[in-house]
C-alpha positions as CSV (number, residue, x, y, z in Angstrom):
1,M,4.9,-23.1,-23.3
2,V,7.4,-22.8,-20.7
3,A,7.5,-26.2,-18.7
4,S,8.3,-26.3,-14.8
5,D,12.0,-27.2,-16.1
6,G,12.2,-23.6,-17.7
7,K,12.3,-25.2,-21.1
8,M,9.9,-24.5,-24.0
9,R,7.5,-27.6,-24.6
10,E,4.9,-28.2,-27.3
11,T,1.5,-28.3,-25.4
12,D,-2.1,-28.7,-26.7
13,C,-4.3,-26.4,-24.8
14,A,-8.1,-25.7,-24.5
15,N,-10.4,-23.0,-22.7
16,T,-13.2,-24.0,-20.7
17,E,-15.7,-24.4,-23.4
18,N,-13.7,-26.1,-25.7
19,L,-12.7,-28.5,-22.9
20,F,-16.4,-29.4,-22.1
21,R,-16.9,-29.6,-26.0
22,I,-14.0,-32.2,-26.3
23,I,-15.7,-34.2,-23.4
24,Q,-19.4,-34.2,-25.2
25,S,-17.5,-35.6,-28.2
26,I,-16.1,-38.7,-26.1
27,P,-18.1,-41.9,-27.1
28,S,-16.7,-43.7,-23.8
29,P,-19.4,-44.6,-21.3
30,K,-16.9,-43.3,-18.8
31,A,-17.5,-39.9,-19.9
32,E,-21.4,-40.2,-19.3
33,P,-21.7,-39.1,-15.8
34,F,-19.6,-36.0,-17.0
35,K,-22.1,-35.5,-20.1
36,R,-25.1,-35.5,-17.6
37,W,-23.8,-33.2,-15.2
38,L,-23.2,-30.8,-18.1
39,A,-26.7,-31.3,-19.7
40,K,-28.0,-30.6,-15.9
41,V,-26.2,-27.5,-15.7
42,G,-27.2,-26.3,-19.3
43,Y,-30.7,-27.0,-18.5
44,E,-30.4,-25.3,-14.9
45,R,-29.0,-22.1,-17.1
46,V,-31.8,-22.0,-19.4
47,Q,-34.1,-21.9,-16.5
48,E,-32.2,-19.2,-15.2
49,I,-32.7,-17.1,-18.5
50,E,-36.4,-17.7,-18.2
51,D,-36.5,-16.8,-14.3
52,P,-33.7,-14.9,-13.4
53,E,-35.0,-15.3,-9.7
54,L,-33.6,-18.8,-9.8
55,A,-30.1,-17.7,-10.4
56,T,-30.3,-15.8,-6.9
57,K,-31.6,-18.4,-5.3
58,R,-29.0,-20.8,-6.4
59,T,-26.5,-18.3,-5.5
60,K,-27.8,-18.2,-2.3
61,A,-27.8,-21.9,-1.8
62,L,-24.3,-22.2,-2.8
63,Y,-23.2,-19.5,-0.1
64,K,-25.3,-21.5,2.3
65,A,-23.5,-24.7,1.4
66,K,-20.0,-23.0,1.7
67,G,-21.1,-22.2,5.2
68,Y,-21.9,-18.5,5.3
69,S,-24.4,-17.0,7.5
70,E,-28.0,-16.0,6.4
71,A,-26.9,-12.4,7.6
72,W,-23.5,-12.4,5.5
73,I,-25.3,-13.8,2.3
74,E,-27.9,-11.1,2.3
75,K,-25.2,-8.5,2.4
76,R,-23.3,-10.4,-0.3
77,M,-26.6,-10.5,-2.4
78,R,-27.3,-6.8,-1.9
79,G,-23.6,-6.0,-2.7
80,I,-24.1,-7.5,-6.1
81,A,-27.0,-5.4,-6.8
82,V,-25.0,-2.3,-5.7
83,R,-22.2,-3.4,-7.9
84,E,-24.5,-4.1,-11.0
85,E,-26.4,-0.7,-10.6
86,L,-23.0,1.2,-10.4
87,T,-21.5,-0.7,-13.6
88,D,-24.8,0.1,-15.4
89,E,-24.3,3.8,-14.5
90,W,-20.8,3.8,-15.8
91,N,-22.0,2.0,-18.8
92,K,-24.7,5.1,-19.6
93,R,-21.9,7.4,-18.8
94,G,-19.5,6.6,-21.4
95,V,-17.3,3.9,-19.5
96,K,-17.3,0.9,-22.0
97,Q,-13.7,-0.9,-21.9
98,D,-13.2,-3.8,-19.1
99,K,-9.9,-2.0,-18.1
100,E,-11.6,1.2,-17.3
101,Y,-14.2,-0.7,-15.0
102,S,-11.2,-2.1,-13.2
103,I,-9.2,0.8,-12.9
104,L,-12.4,2.8,-11.6
105,T,-12.9,-0.3,-9.0
106,A,-9.3,0.2,-8.0
107,E,-9.8,3.8,-7.4
108,I,-13.0,3.2,-5.0
109,S,-11.2,0.5,-3.2
110,K,-7.8,2.2,-2.6
111,A,-10.0,5.0,-1.4
112,T,-12.1,2.6,0.9
113,F,-9.4,0.4,2.2
114,G,-6.2,1.8,1.4
115,M,-5.4,-1.1,-1.5
116,I,-6.6,-1.7,-5.0
117,P,-8.4,-5.2,-5.3
118,S,-5.1,-7.3,-6.2
119,E,-3.2,-5.8,-3.0
120,Y,-6.3,-6.6,-0.8
121,K,-6.2,-10.2,-2.4
122,A,-2.4,-10.3,-1.8
123,F,-3.0,-9.0,1.7
124,K,-5.9,-11.6,2.5
125,N,-3.6,-14.5,0.9
126,I,-6.4,-15.1,-1.9
127,K,-5.1,-16.5,-5.2
128,Q,-8.1,-17.3,-7.5
129,E,-11.2,-16.8,-5.7
130,N,-13.6,-13.5,-5.7
131,L,-12.4,-11.0,-2.9
132,R,-15.6,-10.3,-1.7
133,D,-16.4,-13.8,-0.9
134,H,-13.5,-13.6,1.4
135,M,-15.0,-10.0,3.1
136,N,-16.5,-9.8,6.7
137,D,-19.6,-8.3,7.2
138,L,-18.4,-4.8,7.4
139,E,-16.0,-5.0,4.5
140,L,-19.0,-5.8,2.3
141,I,-20.9,-2.8,4.1
142,F,-17.9,-0.5,3.3
143,S,-17.4,-1.9,-0.4
144,M,-21.4,-1.1,-0.7
145,L,-21.2,2.4,0.7
146,G,-18.1,3.1,-1.8
147,E,-19.9,1.8,-4.8
148,A,-23.5,3.4,-3.7
149,S,-21.9,6.6,-3.0
150,T,-20.0,6.6,-6.4
151,T,-23.2,5.7,-8.4
152,E,-25.1,8.8,-6.5
153,I,-22.2,11.4,-7.2
154,A,-22.0,10.3,-11.0
155,R,-25.8,10.9,-11.3
156,N,-25.9,14.3,-9.4
157,K,-22.5,15.8,-10.9
158,D,-23.7,14.1,-14.4
159,A,-20.1,12.6,-14.8
160,Q,-19.5,11.6,-18.4
161,G,-16.6,9.6,-19.6
162,F,-13.5,7.9,-17.9
163,D,-11.8,10.6,-16.3
164,Q,-14.9,12.3,-14.7
165,N,-16.1,8.9,-13.4
166,K,-12.4,8.3,-12.0
167,K,-12.7,11.6,-9.7
168,V,-16.2,10.5,-8.9
169,A,-15.0,7.0,-8.0
170,H,-12.0,8.5,-5.9
171,T,-14.6,10.7,-3.8
172,G,-17.1,7.8,-3.5
173,G,-14.3,5.5,-2.1
174,K,-13.3,8.6,0.3
175,I,-16.8,8.6,1.7
176,A,-16.5,4.8,2.6
177,G,-12.9,5.0,3.7
178,N,-13.8,7.9,6.1
179,A,-16.9,6.1,7.4
180,R,-14.3,3.0,8.0
181,E,-11.7,5.2,9.6
182,E,-14.1,6.5,12.1
183,F,-15.5,3.1,12.6
184,I,-12.1,1.7,13.6
């Protein structure tokens, strides 16, 4: 890999899953607290598989611990549901690749906010975090409106495939963009 001095250096790398596996194999007592934490998180994930409502409750608790208001959390949770409904609809309509989902999402965002998500993240000076976690109430509402409009238009026009859904995404985003312009 390229080092900070610009030279190529031989480096060992691991993704998150492999890093956790390495930690699990360490026989040191110093690794035990981390192993217990991994076991706890794994147990919680199994519980969420058995009862998906637990995942929702944990998500709300995490947002609350980060200092978000109850009203914001409810909008964010509703936005997650609206997004899930949209991606399910796209899947039914022949949109399958992650790149296509990204392009369609960018189309909605551009029509709603005048920026694609990466530009919006740069505008808000966000590095790795989720853009929506840095939106205010109105931004969340306009995002939901764009995605909900896109879902309904796709159903009503029976949009099939990527190209038709791209046009629908622009139209749905434009509805939210017009609402946002009217509000400002």
